[in-house]
A tleap script that builds the chain and sets N, CA, C and O, in Angstrom:
source leaprc.protein.ff14SB
mol = sequence {
  NGLY ASP GLY GLU GLN VAL LEU ASP LEU LEU
  ALA ALA ARG PRO GLU THR ALA ALA HIE ILE
  CYS GLY LYS LEU ALA VAL VAL PHE VAL ALA
  ASP GLU PRO SER ASP SER LEU VAL THR ARG
  CYS ALA GLU VAL PHE LEU ALA GLY ASN GLY
  SER SER ARG GLN ILE ALA ASP VAL LEU ARG
  PHE LEU LEU THR SER GLY GLU PHE LYS ALA
  GLY VAL ASN ARG HIE THR ARG ALA CLYS
}
set mol.1.N position { 66.987 150.962 73.340 }
set mol.1.CA position { 65.924 150.441 72.926 }
set mol.1.C position { 64.797 150.596 74.305 }
set mol.1.O position { 65.004 151.346 75.259 }
set mol.2.N position { 63.766 149.837 74.172 }
set mol.2.CA position { 62.764 149.896 75.098 }
set mol.2.C position { 63.601 149.153 76.454 }
set mol.2.O position { 63.552 149.724 77.544 }
set mol.3.N position { 64.254 148.037 76.323 }
set mol.3.CA position { 65.034 147.256 77.252 }
set mol.3.C position { 65.662 148.130 78.014 }
set mol.3.O position { 65.466 148.172 79.229 }
set mol.4.N position { 66.511 148.951 77.374 }
set mol.4.CA position { 67.414 149.815 78.091 }
set mol.4.C position { 66.679 150.802 78.902 }
set mol.4.O position { 67.141 151.274 79.941 }
set mol.5.N position { 65.470 151.123 78.386 }
set mol.5.CA position { 64.691 152.349 79.267 }
set mol.5.C position { 64.070 151.646 80.454 }
set mol.5.O position { 63.876 152.264 81.501 }
set mol.6.N position { 63.710 150.197 80.299 }
set mol.6.CA position { 63.360 149.557 81.557 }
set mol.6.C position { 64.375 149.428 82.318 }
set mol.6.O position { 64.130 149.730 83.486 }
set mol.7.N position { 65.553 149.055 82.086 }
set mol.7.CA position { 66.843 149.134 82.886 }
set mol.7.C position { 66.894 150.435 83.574 }
set mol.7.O position { 66.807 150.498 84.801 }
set mol.8.N position { 67.018 151.367 82.908 }
set mol.8.CA position { 67.132 152.793 83.734 }
set mol.8.C position { 66.295 153.089 84.643 }
set mol.8.O position { 66.558 153.769 85.635 }
set mol.9.N position { 64.950 152.474 84.305 }
set mol.9.CA position { 63.903 152.896 85.241 }
set mol.9.C position { 64.096 152.042 86.769 }
set mol.9.O position { 63.887 152.374 87.936 }
set mol.10.N position { 64.537 150.945 86.201 }
set mol.10.CA position { 64.667 149.858 87.302 }
set mol.10.C position { 66.084 150.420 88.308 }
set mol.10.O position { 66.143 150.443 89.537 }
set mol.11.N position { 66.907 150.748 87.531 }
set mol.11.CA position { 68.046 151.289 88.433 }
set mol.11.C position { 67.987 152.431 89.187 }
set mol.11.O position { 68.748 152.635 90.133 }
set mol.12.N position { 66.924 153.373 88.742 }
set mol.12.CA position { 66.720 154.633 89.356 }
set mol.12.C position { 65.832 154.537 90.774 }
set mol.12.O position { 65.728 155.484 91.554 }
set mol.13.N position { 65.188 153.181 90.975 }
set mol.13.CA position { 64.236 152.849 92.073 }
set mol.13.C position { 65.117 152.838 93.614 }
set mol.13.O position { 66.155 152.184 93.716 }
set mol.14.N position { 64.744 153.375 94.385 }
set mol.14.CA position { 65.288 153.123 95.611 }
set mol.14.C position { 65.521 151.464 96.246 }
set mol.14.O position { 66.434 150.964 96.903 }
set mol.15.N position { 64.495 151.030 95.812 }
set mol.15.CA position { 64.477 149.573 96.167 }
set mol.15.C position { 65.394 148.637 95.203 }
set mol.15.O position { 65.567 147.477 95.577 }
set mol.16.N position { 65.882 148.986 94.211 }
set mol.16.CA position { 66.680 148.603 93.202 }
set mol.16.C position { 68.288 148.865 94.112 }
set mol.16.O position { 69.100 148.061 94.569 }
set mol.17.N position { 68.251 150.004 94.095 }
set mol.17.CA position { 69.601 150.761 94.959 }
set mol.17.C position { 69.979 149.687 96.188 }
set mol.17.O position { 70.882 148.851 96.157 }
set mol.18.N position { 69.113 149.923 97.190 }
set mol.18.CA position { 68.879 149.186 98.411 }
set mol.18.C position { 69.482 147.411 98.370 }
set mol.18.O position { 70.267 146.823 99.114 }
set mol.19.N position { 68.745 146.970 97.213 }
set mol.19.CA position { 68.901 145.341 96.779 }
set mol.19.C position { 70.546 145.263 96.576 }
set mol.19.O position { 71.340 144.682 97.316 }
set mol.20.N position { 70.857 146.059 95.283 }
set mol.20.CA position { 72.403 146.052 95.019 }
set mol.20.C position { 73.302 146.399 96.247 }
set mol.20.O position { 74.278 145.674 96.438 }
set mol.21.N position { 73.096 147.303 96.985 }
set mol.21.CA position { 73.806 147.530 97.934 }
set mol.21.C position { 74.065 146.852 98.993 }
set mol.21.O position { 75.031 146.801 99.754 }
set mol.22.N position { 72.644 146.120 98.911 }
set mol.22.CA position { 72.947 144.899 100.369 }
set mol.22.C position { 73.718 143.744 99.882 }
set mol.22.O position { 74.488 143.139 100.628 }
set mol.23.N position { 73.533 143.423 98.652 }
set mol.23.CA position { 74.331 142.515 97.933 }
set mol.23.C position { 75.932 142.772 98.330 }
set mol.23.O position { 76.692 142.023 98.943 }
set mol.24.N position { 76.129 143.836 97.877 }
set mol.24.CA position { 77.672 144.463 97.711 }
set mol.24.C position { 78.112 144.508 99.232 }
set mol.24.O position { 79.195 144.016 99.551 }
set mol.25.N position { 77.318 145.070 100.136 }
set mol.25.CA position { 77.767 144.889 101.437 }
set mol.25.C position { 77.935 143.712 102.051 }
set mol.25.O position { 78.896 143.502 102.791 }
set mol.26.N position { 76.926 142.752 101.776 }
set mol.26.CA position { 77.436 141.322 102.135 }
set mol.26.C position { 78.807 140.918 101.471 }
set mol.26.O position { 79.596 140.281 102.169 }
set mol.27.N position { 79.078 141.171 100.453 }
set mol.27.CA position { 80.517 140.723 100.057 }
set mol.27.C position { 81.412 141.461 100.302 }
set mol.27.O position { 82.529 140.968 100.141 }
set mol.28.N position { 81.363 142.677 100.702 }
set mol.28.CA position { 82.795 143.549 101.109 }
set mol.28.C position { 82.492 143.838 102.515 }
set mol.28.O position { 83.553 144.301 102.934 }
set mol.29.N position { 81.664 143.829 103.468 }
set mol.29.CA position { 81.726 144.571 104.691 }
set mol.29.C position { 81.167 143.329 105.595 }
set mol.29.O position { 81.965 143.076 106.498 }
set mol.30.N position { 79.980 142.462 105.601 }
set mol.30.CA position { 79.813 141.798 106.661 }
set mol.30.C position { 78.543 140.991 106.131 }
set mol.30.O position { 77.750 141.301 105.242 }
set mol.31.N position { 78.596 139.768 107.014 }
set mol.31.CA position { 77.328 138.743 106.231 }
set mol.31.C position { 76.143 139.448 106.606 }
set mol.31.O position { 75.230 139.381 105.784 }
set mol.32.N position { 75.923 140.136 107.688 }
set mol.32.CA position { 74.554 140.654 107.958 }
set mol.32.C position { 74.985 142.490 108.114 }
set mol.32.O position { 75.278 142.967 109.210 }
set mol.33.N position { 74.958 143.144 107.112 }
set mol.33.CA position { 75.241 144.908 107.076 }
set mol.33.C position { 74.184 145.223 107.634 }
set mol.33.O position { 73.089 144.661 107.599 }
set mol.34.N position { 74.585 146.340 108.278 }
set mol.34.CA position { 73.539 147.126 109.151 }
set mol.34.C position { 72.742 147.975 107.955 }
set mol.34.O position { 73.167 148.268 106.838 }
set mol.35.N position { 71.506 148.261 108.527 }
set mol.35.CA position { 70.475 148.818 107.754 }
set mol.35.C position { 71.112 150.119 107.346 }
set mol.35.O position { 71.227 150.444 106.164 }
set mol.36.N position { 71.523 150.853 108.354 }
set mol.36.CA position { 72.290 152.112 108.199 }
set mol.36.C position { 73.152 152.145 106.923 }
set mol.36.O position { 72.903 152.954 106.029 }
set mol.37.N position { 74.219 151.218 106.837 }
set mol.37.CA position { 75.132 151.092 105.980 }
set mol.37.C position { 74.589 150.795 104.641 }
set mol.37.O position { 75.117 151.357 103.682 }
set mol.38.N position { 73.553 149.944 104.440 }
set mol.38.CA position { 72.838 149.784 103.220 }
set mol.38.C position { 72.169 151.094 102.870 }
set mol.38.O position { 72.412 151.517 101.740 }
set mol.39.N position { 71.281 151.888 103.727 }
set mol.39.CA position { 70.678 153.011 103.379 }
set mol.39.C position { 71.736 153.945 102.941 }
set mol.39.O position { 71.621 154.401 101.804 }
set mol.40.N position { 72.634 154.263 103.577 }
set mol.40.CA position { 73.728 155.309 102.969 }
set mol.40.C position { 74.390 154.782 101.726 }
set mol.40.O position { 74.616 155.537 100.780 }
set mol.41.N position { 74.738 153.384 101.699 }
set mol.41.CA position { 75.271 153.221 100.278 }
set mol.41.C position { 74.164 153.268 99.070 }
set mol.41.O position { 74.471 153.623 97.932 }
set mol.42.N position { 72.749 152.843 99.472 }
set mol.42.CA position { 71.768 153.058 98.287 }
set mol.42.C position { 71.707 154.840 98.023 }
set mol.42.O position { 71.469 155.193 96.868 }
set mol.43.N position { 71.904 155.841 98.999 }
set mol.43.CA position { 71.945 157.115 98.689 }
set mol.43.C position { 73.109 157.473 97.621 }
set mol.43.O position { 72.854 158.230 96.684 }
set mol.44.N position { 74.504 156.859 97.806 }
set mol.44.CA position { 75.758 156.916 97.049 }
set mol.44.C position { 75.108 156.514 95.652 }
set mol.44.O position { 75.280 157.263 94.691 }
set mol.45.N position { 74.207 155.094 95.494 }
set mol.45.CA position { 74.026 154.568 94.363 }
set mol.45.C position { 73.145 155.409 93.462 }
set mol.45.O position { 73.157 155.403 92.231 }
set mol.46.N position { 72.303 156.205 94.340 }
set mol.46.CA position { 70.914 156.804 93.519 }
set mol.46.C position { 71.791 158.307 93.067 }
set mol.46.O position { 71.400 158.919 92.073 }
set mol.47.N position { 72.637 158.676 93.640 }
set mol.47.CA position { 73.249 160.088 93.472 }
set mol.47.C position { 74.000 159.797 92.217 }
set mol.47.O position { 74.087 160.789 91.494 }
set mol.48.N position { 74.538 158.777 91.777 }
set mol.48.CA position { 75.312 158.454 90.505 }
set mol.48.C position { 74.386 158.517 89.382 }
set mol.48.O position { 74.994 158.598 88.314 }
set mol.49.N position { 73.242 158.508 89.279 }
set mol.49.CA position { 72.113 158.580 88.480 }
set mol.49.C position { 72.657 158.102 87.001 }
set mol.49.O position { 72.830 158.826 86.021 }
set mol.50.N position { 72.864 156.789 87.100 }
set mol.50.CA position { 73.221 156.005 86.270 }
set mol.50.C position { 74.384 156.393 85.245 }
set mol.50.O position { 74.348 156.194 84.030 }
set mol.51.N position { 75.487 157.021 86.014 }
set mol.51.CA position { 76.674 157.305 85.391 }
set mol.51.C position { 77.588 156.041 85.514 }
set mol.51.O position { 77.387 155.140 86.329 }
set mol.52.N position { 78.758 156.082 84.486 }
set mol.52.CA position { 79.384 155.137 84.389 }
set mol.52.C position { 80.248 154.939 85.746 }
set mol.52.O position { 80.792 153.848 85.917 }
set mol.53.N position { 80.375 155.852 86.609 }
set mol.53.CA position { 80.922 155.844 88.023 }
set mol.53.C position { 80.266 155.308 88.985 }
set mol.53.O position { 80.807 155.127 90.076 }
set mol.54.N position { 78.755 154.899 88.704 }
set mol.54.CA position { 78.171 154.950 89.796 }
set mol.54.C position { 78.595 153.793 90.845 }
set mol.54.O position { 78.682 153.939 92.065 }
set mol.55.N position { 78.844 152.594 90.094 }
set mol.55.CA position { 79.270 151.363 90.976 }
set mol.55.C position { 80.634 151.553 91.620 }
set mol.55.O position { 80.894 151.094 92.732 }
set mol.56.N position { 81.540 152.281 90.845 }
set mol.56.CA position { 82.841 152.635 91.279 }
set mol.56.C position { 82.601 153.858 92.791 }
set mol.56.O position { 83.405 153.993 93.713 }
set mol.57.N position { 81.535 154.452 92.658 }
set mol.57.CA position { 81.257 155.241 93.810 }
set mol.57.C position { 80.883 154.636 95.071 }
set mol.57.O position { 81.355 154.852 96.187 }
set mol.58.N position { 80.046 153.917 94.751 }
set mol.58.CA position { 79.339 152.482 95.845 }
set mol.58.C position { 80.408 151.856 96.438 }
set mol.58.O position { 80.553 151.928 97.658 }
set mol.59.N position { 81.392 151.081 95.544 }
set mol.59.CA position { 82.323 150.539 96.318 }
set mol.59.C position { 83.331 151.347 97.044 }
set mol.59.O position { 83.783 150.938 98.114 }
set mol.60.N position { 83.741 152.576 96.475 }
set mol.60.CA position { 84.662 153.541 97.127 }
set mol.60.C position { 83.920 153.573 98.575 }
set mol.60.O position { 84.506 153.380 99.640 }
set mol.61.N position { 82.728 153.812 98.454 }
set mol.61.CA position { 82.011 154.371 99.847 }
set mol.61.C position { 81.908 152.967 100.639 }
set mol.61.O position { 82.027 153.129 101.854 }
set mol.62.N position { 81.761 151.948 100.335 }
set mol.62.CA position { 81.816 150.848 101.337 }
set mol.62.C position { 83.027 150.552 101.590 }
set mol.62.O position { 83.230 150.049 102.696 }
set mol.63.N position { 83.989 150.722 100.840 }
set mol.63.CA position { 85.424 150.353 101.266 }
set mol.63.C position { 85.996 151.257 102.111 }
set mol.63.O position { 86.992 150.955 102.768 }
set mol.64.N position { 85.423 152.455 102.178 }
set mol.64.CA position { 85.874 153.518 103.294 }
set mol.64.C position { 85.103 153.696 104.457 }
set mol.64.O position { 85.451 154.524 105.298 }
set mol.65.N position { 83.983 152.934 104.612 }
set mol.65.CA position { 83.187 153.206 105.410 }
set mol.65.C position { 83.763 152.501 106.988 }
set mol.65.O position { 84.419 151.461 107.047 }
set mol.66.N position { 83.474 153.073 107.821 }
set mol.66.CA position { 83.518 152.639 109.256 }
set mol.66.C position { 83.549 151.148 109.539 }
set mol.66.O position { 84.410 150.535 110.170 }
set mol.67.N position { 82.360 150.639 108.907 }
set mol.67.CA position { 81.979 149.481 109.271 }
set mol.67.C position { 82.819 148.439 108.501 }
set mol.67.O position { 83.031 147.340 109.013 }
set mol.68.N position { 83.289 148.749 107.319 }
set mol.68.CA position { 84.542 148.039 106.565 }
set mol.68.C position { 85.644 147.996 107.399 }
set mol.68.O position { 86.088 146.940 107.851 }
set mol.69.N position { 86.136 149.154 107.640 }
set mol.69.CA position { 87.467 149.213 108.479 }
set mol.69.C position { 87.280 148.455 109.719 }
set mol.69.O position { 88.195 147.710 110.072 }
set mol.70.N position { 86.150 148.551 110.471 }
set mol.70.CA position { 86.041 147.816 111.740 }
set mol.70.C position { 86.159 145.985 111.324 }
set mol.70.O position { 86.876 145.096 111.783 }
set mol.71.N position { 85.195 145.990 110.361 }
set mol.71.CA position { 85.595 144.448 110.069 }
set mol.71.C position { 86.960 143.747 109.770 }
set mol.71.O position { 87.317 142.634 110.156 }
set mol.72.N position { 87.686 144.696 108.951 }
set mol.72.CA position { 89.186 144.424 108.238 }
set mol.72.C position { 89.740 144.346 109.682 }
set mol.72.O position { 90.256 143.250 109.901 }
set mol.73.N position { 89.774 145.132 110.641 }
set mol.73.CA position { 90.431 145.190 111.763 }
set mol.73.C position { 90.290 144.004 112.888 }
set mol.73.O position { 91.210 143.559 113.574 }
set mol.74.N position { 88.856 143.585 112.912 }
set mol.74.CA position { 88.441 142.329 113.521 }
set mol.74.C position { 88.990 141.250 112.917 }
set mol.74.O position { 89.645 140.503 113.644 }
set mol.75.N position { 88.870 140.933 111.563 }
set mol.75.CA position { 89.344 140.053 110.876 }
set mol.75.C position { 91.040 139.673 111.217 }
set mol.75.O position { 91.540 138.582 111.493 }
set mol.76.N position { 91.619 140.899 111.090 }
set mol.76.CA position { 93.308 140.822 111.203 }
set mol.76.C position { 93.780 140.389 112.554 }
set mol.76.O position { 94.757 139.679 112.793 }
set mol.77.N position { 92.781 141.026 113.563 }
set mol.77.CA position { 93.415 140.515 114.838 }
set mol.77.C position { 92.849 139.005 115.121 }
set mol.77.O position { 93.305 138.248 115.979 }
set mol.78.N position { 91.936 138.762 114.371 }
set mol.78.CA position { 91.673 137.112 114.669 }
set mol.78.C position { 92.396 136.094 114.025 }
set mol.78.O position { 92.245 134.903 114.298 }
set mol.79.N position { 93.105 136.483 113.255 }
set mol.79.CA position { 94.324 135.739 112.593 }
set mol.79.C position { 95.435 135.251 113.604 }
set mol.79.O position { 96.431 134.658 113.187 }
savepdb mol mol.pdb
quit
């Protein structure tokens, strides 16, 4: 319906991708993720083009990013 079309339009916007990726990067990578990471993540989000794998691709990107690995290593050493 019309509601789904509005959501599809919103999901295709770069601002939406950046917002969602910024939130996910805060949860999975750092309290203040780099703009570069969020931008690269948003590109992955937008490349998904609304597919059912879109969020999975974004999470895979975040969890294999150098920023994530660096954060995990720092956290592990701090224990």
